[in-house]
C-alpha positions in Angstrom: 12.5 -9.5 5.8 8.6 -8.2 5.7 6.8 -6.6 3.0 3.4 -4.8 3.4 1.1 -3.8 0.5 -2.9 -3.4 -0.1 -5.1 -6.0 -0.1 -7.1 -7.8 -3.0 -3.8 -7.9 -5.3 -3.9 -8.7 -9.1 -0.8 -8.1 -11.1 1.7 -6.1 -9.3 1.1 -7.3 -6.0 1.7 -10.7 -7.0 4.7 -10.4 -9.5 6.6 -8.3 -7.0 6.4 -11.1 -4.2 7.6 -13.8 -6.7 10.4 -11.2 -7.6 11.3 -10.8 -4.0 11.1 -14.7 -3.2 13.2 -15.7 -6.6 15.9 -12.6 -6.9 15.8 -10.9 -3.2 14.9 -12.8 0.1 13.6 -16.3 -0.5 11.9 -16.4 3.1 10.1 -13.1 2.4 6.8 -12.4 4.3 3.9 -10.4 2.5 1.5 -8.3 4.8 -1.8 -7.6 2.8 -3.5 -5.0 4.5 -6.7 -2.3 3.9 -4.8 0.8 2.2 -5.0 3.4 4.9 -3.3 0.6 7.0 0.1 0.4 5.0 2.0 2.9 6.7 1.2 1.9 10.2 1.6 -1.6 9.4 5.1 -0.8 7.6 6.1 0.8 11.0 4.7 -1.7 13.5 6.1 -4.3 11.6 9.4 -3.0 10.6 7.9 -4.2 6.8 8.9 -2.8 3.6 5.8 -1.2 1.9 5.6 -1.9 -1.9 2.6 -0.6 -4.8 1.6 1.8 -2.4 1.1 5.5 -3.4 4.1 7.4 -2.0 6.2 4.2 -1.5 10.0 4.1 -3.4 8.8 0.6 -4.6 5.6 1.7 -6.0 4.5 3.5 -9.1 7.5 6.1 -9.6 8.7 7.9 -12.6 6.4 6.2 -15.0 7.4 2.4 -13.3 5.4 0.0 -12.2 6.5 -1.7 -8.7 8.1 -4.5 -10.2 10.2 -2.2 -12.4 11.0 -0.3 -9.3 11.9 -3.0 -7.4 14.3 -4.2 -10.3 16.0 -0.8 -10.2 16.3 -0.7 -6.2 18.2 -4.0 -6.0 20.4 -4.0 -9.3 18.4 -7.0 -10.9 19.8 -6.6 -14.3 19.0 -9.8 -15.9 17.4 -9.5 -19.5 14.7 -11.7 -18.9 13.8 -10.2 -16.0 13.5 -6.6 -18.0 11.5 -8.8 -20.6 9.2 -10.0 -17.8 9.3 -6.3 -16.2 7.7 -4.9 -19.6 5.0 -7.4 -19.6 4.0 -6.9 -15.8 3.7 -3.5 -16.5 1.7 -3.3 -19.5 -0.3 -6.1 -17.4 -0.6 -3.4 -14.3 -0.8 0.2 -16.2 -4.0 0.2 -18.2 -3.0 3.0 -20.3 0.1 0.8 -21.4 -2.1 -2.7 -21.9 -0.7 -3.1 -25.1 3.1 -2.4 -24.2 3.5 -5.8 -25.2 1.5 -8.5 -26.8 1.8 -10.9 -23.8 0.7 -7.9 -21.3 -3.3 -8.2 -22.0 -3.2 -11.9 -21.4 -1.2 -11.7 -17.8 -4.2 -9.2 -16.9 -6.8 -11.1 -17.8 -5.2 -14.3 -15.9 -4.3 -11.9 -13.1 -8.2 -10.7 -12.9 -9.0 -14.3 -13.3 -7.2 -15.5 -10.2 -8.6 -12.5 -8.3 -12.3 -13.7 -9.2 -11.3 -17.3 -7.8 -9.5 -16.2 -4.9 -11.0 -13.1 -4.0 -9.2 -11.5 -1.1 -7.1 -14.5 0.3 -4.1 -13.0 -1.5 -1.6 -15.4 0.1 -3.4 -18.3 -1.7 -3.4 -16.4 -5.0 0.5 -15.5 -4.5 0.7 -19.4 -4.2 -1.3 -20.1 -7.0 0.3 -17.7 -9.2 3.7 -18.3 -8.3 4.5 -21.2 -11.0 2.8 -18.7 -13.5 5.0 -16.3 -12.9 8.1 -19.2 -12.9 7.0 -20.4 -16.5 6.8 -16.8 -17.5 10.3 -16.1 -16.6 11.4 -19.2 -18.2 9.5 -18.3 -21.6 11.3 -14.8 -21.1 14.7 -16.4 -20.8 13.9 -18.5 -23.9 13.0 -15.1 -25.7 16.1 -13.2 -24.7 18.6 -15.9 -25.6 17.0 -16.4 -29.1 17.4 -12.5 -29.8 20.8 -12.6 -28.3 22.1 -15.3 -30.6 20.4 -14.1 -34.1 22.8 -13.0 -36.5 
């Protein structure tokens, strides 16, 4: 599958490709384009738009794009739900304190943005291990809570 979003990715536009490649389509291709080019690129390249205004897989009904993808694809994993809360807080400024980890994730994402600029594919590659590690931590947190008396 091919996916398209706005360039100069930070939180959601990096977290979503991680989610898609890990749980939906290992071979997914991601296109980062100018905001005004997303709709045209989606049509011409048969790509699914995400994290852009008006997209089904965007900020809808209080969800961030990561949460919209979880819902659309029925990814019912408690560790992914925990990760979604962190991503939501990091991505939605008014919810930054939703989880203690959200501020740290936002800081990391902004740091990657400063280091890589608009080289979004390099940013995605560099941050993938970070999301793998954060997901592993979420799995541990969820299992600790579920095994508590």
